[in-house]
N, C-alpha and C positions, 0 to 999 in steps of 0.2 A: 481500194478497193479491201481493204481487208475489215470494212465496214462491214462488207456482203458474209463473206469468207466465217468473221463470227454468225454473223445471227444467221444462215445454211447453219451452222454446227449448231446454237443454240435450236433452234427448230427440226435437225434429227436428233438429237440428245433429249427433246417434247414429245419426240414422236416412241422413241425407241421405251420413255420413261411411262408413257400411253400404252404401249403399248405391253409392256409390264404389270401396267397394271390391270392392266383389263384382264388378263390373262391368269391374276394371282385370285381378282372378284370371280373368275369364270369355277377356279377351281377349291376357293371356298364354299363353292349349295348355295349361295348366296339366291334369291327365286326370281333374279332380277330376267327380267321377258319374261316371265308368270302370271304376272302383276296382273289383277283385275284390273279392267282399261283395256290390256294389250288388250288389239282384236287382231283376230285370226277368219280365214273366206278362203275355204278350197270348191274348185265348179267340182260339179257333179258326177264329168267325169275323171277328175280327179289328177287332171292339166295343168290347174290355173292350182297355186296358191298363194295370197297376199297376207302377207304378217306390219298392222301396223303396233310397235309398242309404246300407245301410246303416255301411257299412267309409265315406263319408262327411262322414259324422254325425259316428262316434263319431270323429273324425281332425282337422273344428269342433269338435266337445268339447271336444275333447281342448288341441288351440291356445286356443283361446277361456282354459279358465281355466288355462294356462300365462300367458296373458298378465296376464291379470285381477285374478292371484296378485303376477306380478311387479310393477302395475301400486300393492298395495295394499301390497309391501314399502316400494317409495318414497318413495306419496304419502302411506300409509295414517301 
């Protein structure tokens, strides 16, 4: 049971850290979410809006992949 508790604590701390990082990035004024390649469609009546941040998702995925690989080299 202690292994499960430890895993849940680390998962919670990871989510708090990720939330803090998202909050900090939002306050820096970086144009994430408004990059070229982030698509947005709105219906003519204005009732429906679809937003697909394709470029932002690719950039975040690339950065997280590099970070995980670097951490794996140092701690693995």
